C-alpha positions as CSV (number, residue, x, y, z in Angstrom):
1,M,-29.4,-1.4,99.3
2,N,-30.4,1.3,101.8
3,V,-29.2,0.5,105.3
4,I,-32.7,0.8,106.7
5,A,-33.9,-1.8,104.2
6,Q,-31.1,-4.1,105.3
7,E,-32.0,-3.7,108.9
8,L,-35.7,-4.6,108.2
9,N,-34.6,-7.6,106.1
10,K,-32.4,-8.9,108.9
11,I,-35.4,-8.8,111.3
12,I,-37.6,-10.7,108.9
13,E,-34.8,-13.2,108.0
14,N,-34.0,-14.0,111.6
15,A,-37.7,-14.5,112.4
16,N,-38.8,-16.5,109.3
17,S,-36.4,-17.0,106.3
18,H,-39.3,-18.1,104.2
19,L,-40.9,-14.7,104.4
20,M,-37.6,-13.1,103.2
21,S,-37.5,-15.4,100.2
22,M,-41.2,-14.5,99.4
23,L,-40.6,-10.8,99.2
24,S,-40.3,-9.3,95.7
25,D,-37.1,-7.6,94.7
26,I,-38.9,-4.3,95.3
27,G,-40.1,-5.6,98.6
28,K,-36.6,-6.5,99.7
29,N,-35.4,-3.0,98.9
30,L,-38.3,-1.2,100.5
31,F,-38.0,0.8,103.7
32,F,-39.7,3.7,105.4
33,P,-37.5,6.7,105.1
34,K,-36.1,8.6,108.2
35,G,-35.8,11.8,106.3
36,I,-38.3,14.7,106.2
37,L,-41.1,12.7,107.8
38,T,-39.1,11.6,110.8
39,Q,-37.5,15.0,111.3
40,S,-41.0,16.7,111.1
41,A,-42.3,14.2,113.7
42,E,-39.5,15.0,116.0
43,A,-40.1,18.7,115.5
44,K,-43.8,18.3,116.2
45,E,-42.9,16.9,119.6
46,K,-40.0,19.2,120.5
47,A,-40.1,22.4,118.5
48,H,-42.2,24.4,121.0
49,R,-41.1,27.8,119.7
50,L,-40.9,27.7,115.9
51,N,-41.5,24.7,113.5
52,A,-40.5,25.1,109.9
53,T,-40.3,21.5,108.8
54,I,-43.5,20.3,107.1
55,G,-44.7,21.1,103.6
56,M,-48.0,22.6,104.8
57,A,-49.0,26.2,105.3
58,K,-49.9,27.6,108.8
59,E,-51.7,30.8,109.7
60,G,-52.7,32.2,113.1
61,G,-51.3,29.3,114.9
62,G,-53.3,26.7,113.0
63,T,-53.6,25.1,109.6
64,M,-54.2,27.5,106.7
65,V,-57.5,26.7,105.0
66,L,-60.1,28.1,102.6
67,P,-63.4,28.9,104.3
68,S,-65.2,27.7,101.2
69,V,-63.8,24.2,101.9
70,M,-64.2,24.1,105.7
71,K,-67.9,25.3,105.6
72,H,-68.7,21.9,104.1
73,L,-66.8,20.0,106.8
74,S,-69.0,20.6,109.8
75,G,-67.7,18.9,113.0
76,L,-64.1,18.4,111.8
77,T,-61.2,20.7,112.5
78,P,-58.6,21.5,109.8
79,E,-56.1,19.3,111.6
80,E,-58.6,16.4,111.3
81,S,-59.4,16.8,107.7
82,V,-57.1,18.7,105.3
83,T,-53.6,17.9,106.8
84,Y,-51.5,15.0,105.6
85,A,-52.1,11.6,107.2
86,P,-49.2,9.3,107.9
87,S,-48.3,6.9,105.1
88,F,-49.3,4.0,107.5
89,G,-52.7,5.6,108.0
90,I,-53.9,7.5,111.0
91,P,-53.2,5.5,114.2
92,E,-56.7,5.6,115.6
93,L,-58.3,4.2,112.5
94,R,-55.7,1.4,112.3
95,K,-56.4,0.4,115.8
96,I,-60.2,0.5,115.4
97,W,-60.0,-1.6,112.2
98,R,-57.8,-4.2,113.8
99,K,-60.2,-4.5,116.7
100,A,-63.0,-4.9,114.3
101,I,-61.1,-7.7,112.4
102,Y,-60.8,-9.6,115.7
103,E,-64.5,-9.1,116.5
104,K,-65.6,-10.2,113.0
105,N,-63.3,-13.2,113.0
106,P,-63.5,-15.1,116.3
107,S,-61.1,-17.8,115.0
108,L,-58.4,-15.2,115.3
109,A,-58.6,-15.1,119.1
110,G,-55.1,-15.4,120.4
111,A,-53.4,-15.0,117.0
112,A,-51.1,-12.1,116.4
113,I,-51.7,-10.0,113.3
114,S,-50.2,-6.7,112.1
115,L,-51.8,-3.4,112.5
116,P,-53.7,-2.7,109.2
117,I,-51.9,-0.3,106.8
118,V,-54.4,2.1,105.3
119,T,-54.5,2.1,101.5
120,N,-56.4,4.3,99.0
121,G,-59.2,1.7,98.6
122,I,-58.8,-2.1,98.2
123,T,-57.6,-1.8,94.5
124,H,-54.7,0.3,95.7
125,G,-54.1,-2.3,98.5
126,I,-53.9,-5.1,95.9
127,S,-51.4,-3.0,93.9
128,V,-49.3,-2.3,97.0
129,F,-49.3,-6.0,97.8
130,A,-48.2,-6.8,94.3
131,D,-45.3,-4.3,94.6
132,V,-44.1,-5.8,97.9
133,W,-44.5,-9.5,97.1
134,V,-44.8,-10.2,93.4
135,D,-42.0,-10.2,90.8
136,P,-42.2,-10.6,87.0
137,E,-42.6,-14.2,86.1
138,D,-44.2,-15.1,89.5
139,V,-47.4,-17.0,89.3
140,V,-50.7,-15.9,90.8
141,I,-53.5,-18.5,91.0
142,L,-57.1,-17.3,90.6
143,P,-60.4,-19.0,89.6
144,D,-61.4,-18.9,86.0
145,M,-64.2,-16.4,86.8
146,M,-62.6,-13.3,88.4
147,W,-62.6,-9.5,88.7
148,G,-60.9,-8.2,85.6
149,N,-58.7,-5.7,87.3
150,Y,-56.6,-8.5,88.8
151,S,-55.2,-9.0,85.3
152,M,-54.3,-5.3,85.0
153,I,-52.6,-5.3,88.4
154,F,-50.7,-8.6,88.3
155,S,-50.3,-9.4,84.7
156,V,-50.0,-6.0,83.0
157,R,-48.3,-4.0,85.7
158,K,-46.2,-6.7,87.4
159,K,-45.6,-9.0,84.5
160,A,-46.7,-12.0,86.6
161,R,-48.4,-15.0,85.1
162,L,-52.1,-15.7,86.0
163,S,-52.9,-19.4,86.4
164,H,-56.5,-20.5,86.5
165,Y,-58.7,-23.3,87.9
166,K,-62.4,-24.1,87.4
167,I,-64.2,-22.3,90.2
168,F,-67.1,-24.6,90.7
169,T,-67.5,-28.4,90.7
170,D,-70.1,-30.0,88.5
171,K,-72.3,-30.3,91.6
172,G,-72.0,-26.6,92.3
173,G,-69.6,-26.4,95.2
174,Y,-66.3,-24.5,95.3
175,N,-63.7,-26.5,93.4
176,I,-61.1,-26.9,96.2
177,A,-59.6,-30.0,94.5
178,A,-58.9,-28.0,91.3
179,L,-57.2,-25.3,93.4
180,E,-55.0,-27.8,95.2
181,Q,-54.0,-29.4,91.9
182,Q,-53.1,-26.0,90.4
183,I,-51.0,-25.1,93.4
184,Q,-49.2,-28.4,93.2
185,K,-48.6,-28.0,89.5
186,E,-47.2,-24.4,89.8
187,A,-45.1,-25.3,92.8
188,K,-43.0,-27.6,90.6
189,T,-41.5,-24.7,88.8
190,H,-41.9,-21.7,91.2
191,K,-40.2,-21.1,94.6
192,K,-43.3,-19.4,95.8
193,V,-47.0,-19.5,94.8
194,V,-49.4,-16.6,95.3
195,V,-53.1,-17.7,95.7
196,L,-55.8,-15.0,95.6
197,L,-59.1,-15.8,97.1
198,N,-62.1,-13.4,96.9
199,F,-65.1,-14.0,99.1
200,P,-67.9,-12.9,98.6
201,H,-66.8,-13.5,95.1
202,N,-66.9,-11.0,92.3
203,P,-68.5,-11.8,89.8
204,T,-70.5,-14.8,91.1
205,G,-71.5,-13.7,94.6
206,Y,-70.3,-17.0,96.1
207,S,-68.8,-17.5,99.6
208,L,-67.4,-20.7,101.0
209,L,-69.6,-22.9,103.1
210,E,-68.3,-23.7,106.6
211,H,-67.2,-27.3,105.6
212,E,-65.6,-25.9,102.4
213,A,-63.6,-23.4,104.4
214,D,-62.4,-26.1,106.8
215,Q,-61.3,-28.2,103.8
216,M,-59.6,-25.3,102.0
217,A,-57.7,-24.3,105.1
218,E,-56.5,-27.9,105.6
219,V,-55.4,-28.1,102.0
220,L,-53.4,-24.8,102.2
221,I,-51.8,-25.7,105.5
222,D,-50.9,-29.2,104.2
223,L,-49.3,-27.7,101.1
224,A,-47.2,-25.4,103.2
225,K,-46.1,-28.4,105.3
226,S,-45.1,-30.2,102.1
227,G,-42.6,-27.5,101.4
228,V,-44.5,-25.0,99.2
229,N,-44.0,-21.3,100.0
230,L,-47.5,-20.0,99.9
231,I,-48.8,-16.4,99.9
232,V,-52.6,-16.5,100.3
233,V,-54.3,-13.2,99.7
234,A,-57.9,-12.8,101.0
235,D,-59.7,-10.1,99.0
236,D,-62.5,-9.4,101.5
237,A,-64.0,-6.4,99.7
238,Y,-67.6,-7.5,100.3
239,F,-67.0,-9.0,103.7
240,G,-70.0,-9.4,106.0
241,L,-72.7,-9.7,103.2
242,F,-73.5,-13.4,103.8
243,Y,-77.1,-14.3,103.2
244,E,-77.5,-18.0,103.9
245,K,-77.1,-20.4,106.7
246,G,-74.0,-22.6,106.5
247,V,-71.9,-19.8,104.8
248,L,-68.6,-19.0,106.5
249,Q,-69.1,-15.8,108.4
250,E,-65.4,-15.2,108.8
251,S,-62.5,-14.5,106.4
252,I,-60.5,-17.4,105.2
253,F,-57.6,-15.3,106.5
254,A,-58.7,-16.3,110.0
255,R,-58.4,-20.0,109.2
256,I,-54.9,-19.9,108.0
257,C,-53.2,-17.0,109.9
258,G,-50.1,-18.1,111.7
259,K,-50.5,-21.8,110.9
260,H,-47.2,-22.5,109.3
261,P,-43.9,-20.7,108.6
262,R,-44.2,-21.2,104.8
263,L,-47.8,-19.7,104.8
264,L,-48.2,-15.9,104.7
265,A,-51.8,-14.8,105.0
266,V,-52.6,-11.3,103.7
267,K,-56.0,-9.7,104.3
268,L,-57.3,-6.9,102.0
269,D,-60.5,-5.3,103.1
270,G,-61.9,-1.8,103.6
271,A,-64.7,0.6,104.5
272,T,-65.2,0.9,100.7
273,K,-68.1,-1.6,100.5
274,E,-68.4,-2.8,104.1
275,N,-69.4,0.7,105.2
276,Y,-70.9,1.9,101.9
277,V,-68.4,4.7,101.3
278,W,-67.1,3.7,97.9
279,G,-65.7,7.1,96.9
280,L,-63.9,7.7,100.2
281,R,-61.3,5.1,99.1
282,V,-60.3,3.7,102.5
283,G,-58.9,0.2,102.3
284,F,-56.6,-1.9,104.6
285,L,-53.7,-4.4,104.2
286,T,-53.1,-6.7,107.1
287,Y,-50.5,-9.5,107.6
288,G,-50.7,-12.8,109.4
289,C,-47.7,-15.1,109.7
290,Q,-45.8,-17.6,111.9
291,V,-42.4,-16.4,113.2
292,N,-39.7,-17.3,115.7
293,G,-39.5,-14.8,118.5
294,D,-41.2,-11.4,118.7
295,A,-44.0,-11.3,116.1
296,A,-44.4,-7.5,116.8
297,A,-41.0,-6.8,115.5
298,V,-41.6,-8.7,112.3
299,Y,-45.0,-7.1,111.7
300,D,-43.4,-3.7,112.4
301,A,-40.8,-4.5,109.7
302,L,-43.5,-5.6,107.2
303,E,-45.6,-2.5,108.0
304,R,-42.6,-0.2,107.4
305,K,-41.9,-1.8,104.1
306,T,-45.5,-1.5,103.0
307,A,-45.8,2.0,104.3
308,G,-42.6,2.8,102.4
309,C,-44.3,1.5,99.2
310,I,-47.2,3.8,99.8
311,R,-44.9,6.7,100.6
312,G,-43.2,6.2,97.2
313,N,-46.5,5.8,95.4
314,I,-49.3,8.2,96.7
315,S,-47.5,9.4,99.8
316,N,-50.7,8.8,102.0
317,A,-54.4,8.2,101.7
318,S,-56.9,11.0,102.3
319,H,-56.9,12.2,105.9
320,L,-60.5,13.4,105.5
321,S,-61.7,10.0,104.3
322,Q,-60.0,8.2,107.1
323,Q,-61.4,10.6,109.7
324,L,-64.9,10.2,108.4
325,V,-64.6,6.4,108.8
326,V,-63.3,6.8,112.3
327,Q,-66.1,9.1,113.4
328,S,-68.7,6.8,111.8
329,M,-67.3,3.6,113.5
330,K,-67.2,5.4,116.8
331,D,-70.9,6.5,116.5
332,A,-73.3,4.7,118.7
333,A,-75.7,4.3,115.8
334,Y,-73.1,2.5,113.6
335,P,-74.0,-1.1,114.3
336,A,-77.7,-0.6,113.8
337,E,-77.1,1.3,110.6
338,K,-74.9,-1.5,109.2
339,Q,-77.5,-4.1,110.1
340,N,-80.2,-2.1,108.3
341,K,-78.3,-1.9,105.1
342,Y,-77.4,-5.6,105.3
343,Q,-81.1,-6.5,105.6
344,V,-81.9,-4.4,102.5
345,L,-79.3,-6.3,100.5
346,E,-80.2,-9.6,101.9
347,A,-83.8,-9.1,100.9
348,R,-82.8,-8.3,97.3
349,A,-80.7,-11.5,97.2
350,R,-83.6,-13.5,98.5
351,K,-85.9,-11.9,95.9
352,V,-83.4,-12.8,93.1
353,R,-83.4,-16.4,94.3
354,Q,-87.2,-16.5,94.5
355,V,-87.6,-15.1,91.0
356,L,-85.1,-17.4,89.4
357,A,-86.7,-20.4,90.9
358,D,-89.4,-20.0,88.2
359,P,-88.9,-22.8,85.6
360,K,-89.7,-20.4,82.8
361,Y,-86.1,-19.3,82.8
362,A,-84.6,-22.8,82.6
363,S,-84.4,-23.0,78.8
364,A,-82.6,-19.6,78.6
365,W,-79.9,-19.9,81.3
366,D,-78.4,-21.7,84.3
367,V,-77.7,-19.8,87.5
368,Y,-74.2,-19.9,89.0
369,P,-74.2,-20.6,92.8
370,F,-74.5,-17.4,94.9
371,N,-75.1,-16.8,98.5
372,S,-73.5,-13.4,99.4
373,G,-72.1,-10.1,98.2
374,Y,-73.4,-7.7,95.5
375,F,-73.5,-9.9,92.4
376,M,-74.8,-13.1,90.8
377,C,-74.2,-14.6,87.4
378,I,-76.2,-16.5,84.8
379,R,-74.8,-18.8,82.1
380,L,-76.7,-18.3,78.8
381,K,-77.6,-21.5,76.8
382,S,-78.4,-20.2,73.4
383,V,-77.2,-16.6,72.8
384,N,-73.9,-14.7,73.0
385,A,-73.6,-12.7,76.2
386,E,-72.1,-9.6,74.6
387,K,-74.8,-9.5,71.9
388,L,-77.5,-9.9,74.5
389,R,-76.0,-7.2,76.7
390,V,-75.9,-4.7,73.8
391,H,-79.4,-5.7,72.7
392,L,-80.8,-5.2,76.2
393,L,-79.2,-1.8,76.4
394,D,-80.3,-0.6,73.0
395,H,-83.8,-1.9,73.0
396,Y,-84.9,-2.1,76.6
397,G,-82.6,0.4,78.5
398,V,-81.3,-2.4,80.7
399,G,-77.6,-2.6,81.7
400,L,-75.7,-5.7,82.6
401,I,-72.1,-6.9,82.4
402,S,-71.1,-9.6,79.9
403,L,-68.3,-11.9,80.8
404,G,-66.9,-14.0,78.0
405,E,-69.2,-15.8,75.5
406,T,-71.9,-17.1,77.9
407,D,-72.0,-15.2,81.2
408,L,-73.9,-12.2,82.4
409,R,-73.3,-10.5,85.7
410,V,-76.2,-8.9,87.6
411,A,-75.4,-6.4,90.4
412,F,-78.6,-6.9,92.5
413,S,-77.0,-4.5,95.0
414,C,-78.1,-1.6,92.8
415,L,-81.6,-3.0,92.1
416,E,-84.7,-2.2,94.2
417,E,-86.3,-5.3,95.4
418,A,-89.4,-4.5,93.4
419,D,-87.4,-4.3,90.1
420,V,-85.9,-7.8,90.3
421,Q,-88.8,-9.6,88.5
422,E,-88.9,-7.0,85.7
423,L,-85.1,-7.3,85.2
424,F,-85.1,-11.0,84.6
425,D,-88.3,-11.0,82.6
426,T,-86.6,-8.4,80.3
427,V,-83.5,-10.5,80.0
428,L,-85.6,-13.5,79.1
429,Q,-87.4,-11.4,76.4
430,G,-84.0,-10.4,75.1
431,V,-83.0,-14.0,74.8
432,K,-86.2,-14.8,72.9
433,D,-85.6,-11.8,70.6
434,L,-82.1,-13.1,69.6
435,S,-82.9,-16.8,69.4
């Protein structure tokens, strides 16, 4: 094992031995190298005469660029846009995003969290998390309705086993009891249990109600107290898009961060959907844990291992994308712009609920609970979801996503409010065609 990895492991072990045992074999061996990057950083600071360290081209005292590229980047210098970013992410963005996490999650007041590490979108963040914390044959607990890419990341790439529980109770609330039972079951044969929570949820568009969040946090903390090593991952891709009173306005990360030594909280979020910049691929991975002694030293060690994973994977996320997010979040108009887009999506969600309240749809499908995010789902009563999807596409030019035998996902985020009624009337007609 590399000596730097050993040093990082010692810091983590001394502060919280449970964290050390939770790391994957890859995670234990990860480190951030002190090779070319460190030497280049030292040269940047001290090589005032000539600097021949970094693998970039210079010209005329500045970064070499093509004018045909820079003419499309008005307001940014070459150094802000086309140069390499650190594997950790550019420092200003990391600080801005952590400040925003505290602002959006008042329950975190007084709690220490890591600086977010910048990833190439949240999907990459999940994959990096898996590399650092998940071994083959580990168990990852997810609801029975889930984003399909989790399977690709954890099951196919990492050879972990996915363990499912029924997402909703018969009364329509989140099935926290089923989650607790599944954790208890898996803890009997696993030294650690990974729980992935996704709110607002893809595909159902459900977020925890306040009292559900309190109950879930209590359950997770009590399980840790009982001796279960728990890694709880909050995939907050659609954070902030909460449309109803009583819905938790924070991340579940805030409710469990630093609550027990056996409980590691991981937050995955990003500008991707929160700031409507999907193709910029700017995500973040943030840690929250309880340690003995200096939390900053432990977070630094975890950040270095995570950045080392990124260094050995994609090297670094796009500097240009990161800089665009920084400039946007510093803009005085940013809060009002976000509120405006939120109101557009909220109106669409409200319209969906209004349309689906019509009893004419009751014989064709049930509606899964939804209160947030981009999506909602219906459960068909009499026709196959895939057959209906293809029929709607071929005969009506309407595109939806089928999930299993009975479920259809509707992304109301990409529907104009005026088109909602037509969409569901067309789906109803499709059901009648196939019945």
